[in-house]
C-alpha positions as a Markdown table, in Angstrom:
| # | Residue | x | y | z |
|---|---|---|---|---|
| 1 | Met | -1.6 | 6.5 | 12.3 |
| 2 | Ser | -2.5 | 5.8 | 8.7 |
| 3 | Leu | -4.6 | 6.6 | 5.7 |
| 4 | Ala | -4.2 | 3.1 | 4.3 |
| 5 | Gln | -5.8 | -0.2 | 3.8 |
| 6 | Val | -4.5 | -3.2 | 5.8 |
| 7 | Arg | -4.2 | -6.4 | 3.8 |
| 8 | Asp | -2.5 | -9.5 | 5.0 |
| 9 | Gly | -1.0 | -7.7 | 7.9 |
| 10 | Arg | 0.5 | -5.1 | 5.6 |
| 11 | Arg | -0.6 | -1.5 | 5.0 |
| 12 | His | -1.2 | -0.7 | 1.4 |
| 13 | Ile | -1.4 | 2.9 | 0.3 |
| 14 | Gly | -2.7 | 4.3 | -2.9 |
| 15 | Gln | -2.3 | 7.7 | -4.6 |
| 16 | Gly | -2.8 | 10.5 | -2.2 |
| 17 | Glu | -2.4 | 8.4 | 0.9 |
| 18 | Tyr | 0.3 | 7.9 | 3.5 |
| 19 | Ala | 1.0 | 5.5 | 6.4 |
| 20 | Ile | 3.2 | 5.6 | 9.5 |
| 21 | Asp | 4.2 | 2.5 | 11.5 |
| 22 | Gly | 7.0 | 1.0 | 13.4 |
| 23 | Gly | 8.7 | -2.1 | 14.7 |
| 24 | Asp | 10.6 | -4.8 | 12.9 |
| 25 | Lys | 7.6 | -6.5 | 11.2 |
| 26 | Ala | 5.6 | -3.5 | 10.0 |
| 27 | Val | 5.4 | -3.2 | 6.2 |
| 28 | Ile | 3.9 | -0.5 | 4.0 |
| 29 | Ser | 3.5 | -1.2 | 0.3 |
| 30 | Thr | 2.4 | 0.6 | -2.9 |
| 31 | Leu | 2.5 | 0.5 | -6.7 |
| 32 | Leu | 4.2 | 3.5 | -8.4 |
| 33 | Gly | 4.3 | 4.7 | -12.0 |
| 34 | Ser | 5.1 | 8.3 | -12.5 |
| 35 | Cys | 4.1 | 9.0 | -8.9 |
| 36 | Val | 6.7 | 9.2 | -6.2 |
| 37 | Ser | 6.9 | 7.8 | -2.7 |
| 38 | Ala | 9.1 | 9.3 | 0.0 |
| 39 | Cys | 10.0 | 6.7 | 2.6 |
| 40 | Ile | 11.2 | 8.5 | 5.8 |
| 41 | Trp | 12.2 | 7.0 | 9.1 |
| 42 | Asp | 13.8 | 7.7 | 12.4 |
| 43 | Pro | 16.2 | 4.8 | 13.1 |
| 44 | Gly | 16.6 | 5.9 | 16.8 |
| 45 | Arg | 12.8 | 5.6 | 17.4 |
| 46 | Gly | 12.2 | 2.7 | 15.1 |
| 47 | Ile | 9.3 | 4.4 | 13.3 |
| 48 | Gly | 8.8 | 5.6 | 9.7 |
| 49 | Gly | 6.3 | 6.3 | 7.0 |
| 50 | Met | 5.7 | 6.4 | 3.3 |
| 51 | Asn | 3.5 | 8.6 | 1.1 |
| 52 | His | 2.3 | 8.1 | -2.5 |
| 53 | Val | 1.5 | 11.3 | -4.4 |
| 54 | Leu | 1.5 | 12.5 | -7.9 |
| 55 | Phe | 3.1 | 15.9 | -7.3 |
| 56 | Val | 3.0 | 17.3 | -10.8 |
| 57 | Asp | -0.4 | 17.2 | -12.4 |
| 58 | Pro | -0.3 | 18.7 | -15.9 |
| 59 | Thr | -4.1 | 19.1 | -15.9 |
| 60 | Arg | -3.9 | 21.6 | -13.1 |
| 61 | Gly | -2.0 | 24.9 | -12.5 |
| 62 | Ala | 1.5 | 24.6 | -11.1 |
| 63 | Glu | 0.6 | 26.2 | -7.9 |
| 64 | Val | -2.2 | 23.7 | -7.2 |
| 65 | Ala | 0.1 | 20.7 | -8.0 |
| 66 | Phe | 2.8 | 22.2 | -5.9 |
| 67 | Gly | 0.3 | 22.5 | -3.0 |
| 68 | Phe | -0.6 | 18.8 | -3.2 |
| 69 | Gly | 3.1 | 17.9 | -3.0 |
| 70 | Val | 3.8 | 20.1 | 0.0 |
| 71 | Asn | 0.7 | 18.8 | 1.7 |
| 72 | Ala | 1.7 | 15.2 | 1.2 |
| 73 | Met | 5.2 | 15.8 | 2.5 |
| 74 | Glu | 4.0 | 17.8 | 5.5 |
| 75 | Leu | 1.4 | 15.2 | 6.5 |
| 76 | Leu | 4.1 | 12.5 | 6.6 |
| 77 | Leu | 6.7 | 14.6 | 8.4 |
| 78 | Asn | 4.2 | 16.0 | 11.0 |
| 79 | Gly | 2.8 | 12.5 | 11.6 |
| 80 | Leu | 6.3 | 11.3 | 12.4 |
| 81 | Phe | 7.0 | 14.3 | 14.7 |
| 82 | Arg | 3.8 | 13.6 | 16.6 |
| 83 | Leu | 5.1 | 10.1 | 17.4 |
| 84 | Gly | 8.4 | 11.4 | 18.7 |
| 85 | Ala | 10.6 | 11.3 | 15.6 |
| 86 | Gln | 13.5 | 13.8 | 15.7 |
| 87 | Lys | 14.2 | 15.8 | 12.6 |
| 88 | Ser | 18.0 | 15.4 | 13.0 |
| 89 | Asn | 17.6 | 11.6 | 13.0 |
| 90 | Leu | 15.4 | 11.4 | 9.9 |
| 91 | Arg | 16.6 | 9.5 | 6.9 |
| 92 | Ala | 14.8 | 9.2 | 3.5 |
| 93 | Lys | 14.6 | 7.1 | 0.3 |
| 94 | Val | 12.8 | 8.2 | -2.8 |
| 95 | Phe | 11.1 | 5.8 | -5.3 |
| 96 | Gly | 9.1 | 6.1 | -8.5 |
| 97 | Gly | 9.0 | 8.8 | -11.1 |
| 98 | Ala | 8.8 | 6.5 | -14.2 |
| 99 | Gln | 8.1 | 7.8 | -17.6 |
| 100 | Met | 4.7 | 6.0 | -18.0 |
| 101 | Ile | 2.8 | 8.1 | -20.6 |
| 102 | Gly | 4.4 | 8.9 | -23.8 |
| 103 | Arg | 8.2 | 9.1 | -24.4 |
| 104 | Thr | 8.1 | 12.9 | -24.0 |
| 105 | Ser | 6.3 | 13.1 | -20.7 |
| 106 | Glu | 8.4 | 14.7 | -18.0 |
| 107 | Ala | 5.9 | 14.2 | -15.1 |
| 108 | Gly | 7.9 | 11.4 | -13.4 |
| 109 | Gln | 11.1 | 13.5 | -13.6 |
| 110 | Lys | 9.3 | 16.5 | -12.2 |
| 111 | Asn | 7.9 | 14.5 | -9.4 |
| 112 | Val | 11.3 | 13.1 | -8.4 |
| 113 | Lys | 12.8 | 16.6 | -8.6 |
| 114 | Phe | 10.1 | 18.1 | -6.3 |
| 115 | Val | 10.5 | 15.4 | -3.6 |
| 116 | Thr | 14.3 | 15.4 | -3.6 |
| 117 | Glu | 14.4 | 19.2 | -3.5 |
| 118 | Phe | 11.8 | 19.3 | -0.7 |
| 119 | Leu | 13.8 | 16.8 | 1.4 |
| 120 | Val | 17.1 | 18.6 | 0.9 |
| 121 | Ala | 15.4 | 22.0 | 1.8 |
| 122 | Glu | 14.2 | 20.3 | 5.0 |
| 123 | Gly | 17.7 | 19.2 | 5.8 |
| 124 | Leu | 16.9 | 15.4 | 5.5 |
| 125 | Thr | 19.5 | 12.9 | 4.5 |
| 126 | Ile | 18.5 | 11.0 | 1.3 |
| 127 | Glu | 20.1 | 7.6 | 1.7 |
| 128 | Gly | 18.9 | 6.0 | -1.5 |
| 129 | Gly | 16.0 | 5.0 | -3.7 |
| 130 | Asp | 15.2 | 4.0 | -7.2 |
| 131 | Thr | 13.7 | 6.5 | -9.7 |
| 132 | Gly | 13.1 | 7.1 | -13.4 |
| 133 | Gly | 13.0 | 4.5 | -16.1 |
| 134 | Thr | 9.9 | 3.3 | -18.0 |
| 135 | Asn | 8.5 | 0.6 | -15.6 |
| 136 | Ala | 6.1 | 0.8 | -12.8 |
| 137 | Arg | 7.4 | -0.4 | -9.4 |
| 138 | Arg | 6.0 | -2.4 | -6.5 |
| 139 | Leu | 7.5 | -0.9 | -3.4 |
| 140 | Glu | 7.6 | -2.5 | 0.1 |
| 141 | Phe | 9.0 | -0.4 | 3.0 |
| 142 | Trp | 9.8 | -1.6 | 6.5 |
| 143 | Pro | 9.3 | 1.7 | 8.4 |
| 144 | Gly | 10.9 | 0.5 | 11.7 |
| 145 | Leu | 14.1 | -0.6 | 9.9 |
| 146 | Gly | 14.4 | 1.8 | 7.0 |
| 147 | Arg | 14.6 | -1.2 | 4.6 |
| 148 | Ala | 12.9 | -1.1 | 1.2 |
| 149 | Arg | 12.4 | -3.6 | -1.6 |
| 150 | Val | 11.5 | -2.7 | -5.2 |
| 151 | Lys | 10.2 | -5.0 | -7.9 |
| 152 | Leu | 9.9 | -3.7 | -11.4 |
| 153 | Val | 6.5 | -4.4 | -13.1 |
| 154 | Leu | 7.6 | -5.5 | -16.5 |
| 155 | Asp | 4.1 | -6.1 | -18.0 |
| 156 | Met | 3.0 | -2.5 | -17.7 |
| 157 | Arg | 3.9 | -0.8 | -21.0 |
| 158 | Val | 4.6 | 2.8 | -21.6 |
| 159 | Glu | 1.5 | 4.3 | -23.4 |
| 160 | Glu | 2.4 | 6.1 | -26.6 |
| 161 | Ile | 0.2 | 9.1 | -27.3 |
| 162 | Pro | -0.3 | 9.4 | -31.0 |
| 163 | Thr | 0.5 | 12.8 | -32.5 |
| 164 | Pro | -2.6 | 14.2 | -34.1 |
| 165 | Arg | -2.2 | 15.2 | -37.7 |
| 166 | Pro | -3.2 | 18.7 | -38.5 |
| 167 | Leu | -6.5 | 19.2 | -40.4 |
| 168 | Ser | -6.3 | 20.8 | -43.7 |
| 169 | Ser | -8.5 | 23.8 | -44.3 |
| 170 | Ser | -10.7 | 21.7 | -46.6 |
| 171 | Glu | -11.5 | 18.9 | -44.1 |
| 172 | Pro | -14.5 | 19.2 | -41.8 |
| 173 | Glu | -13.8 | 19.1 | -38.1 |
| 174 | Leu | -15.8 | 16.4 | -36.3 |
| 175 | Phe | -16.8 | 16.6 | -32.7 |
């Protein structure tokens, strides 16, 4: 079960996608900036999955952005339950949430907060992860083992957004 591209025997997911797999050799990967991935697995069943979603979108209303996040988490969890995962056995790791656009952007922090609060509210154990900072991450997850590997992407710079200077009343406004 997956909404992902398979490349070189690995499932690669992009924003808004998720993948579920199992076994010792299955690998799911993604690239994260301010987005967050929840990696959730059932060690007893040897299955797990990962999503990749930008939960907080400052261009939309909070209720719409919240809905995207809930949907992404529910798709992943319900997919695991359909394959026999037991909620009491599920473990999670959370990755991403970097401050990628401007030094004052809180989107990454809000994304991490949403995911961790969702997992806690669902009663899932969060066993680790890697969040925050100012670098993108390449994430690989072995869903059957619950193992993850993160590589920081050091050549992706934080984009500074210039502060516009106010126009004086005598200056024309150009469109």
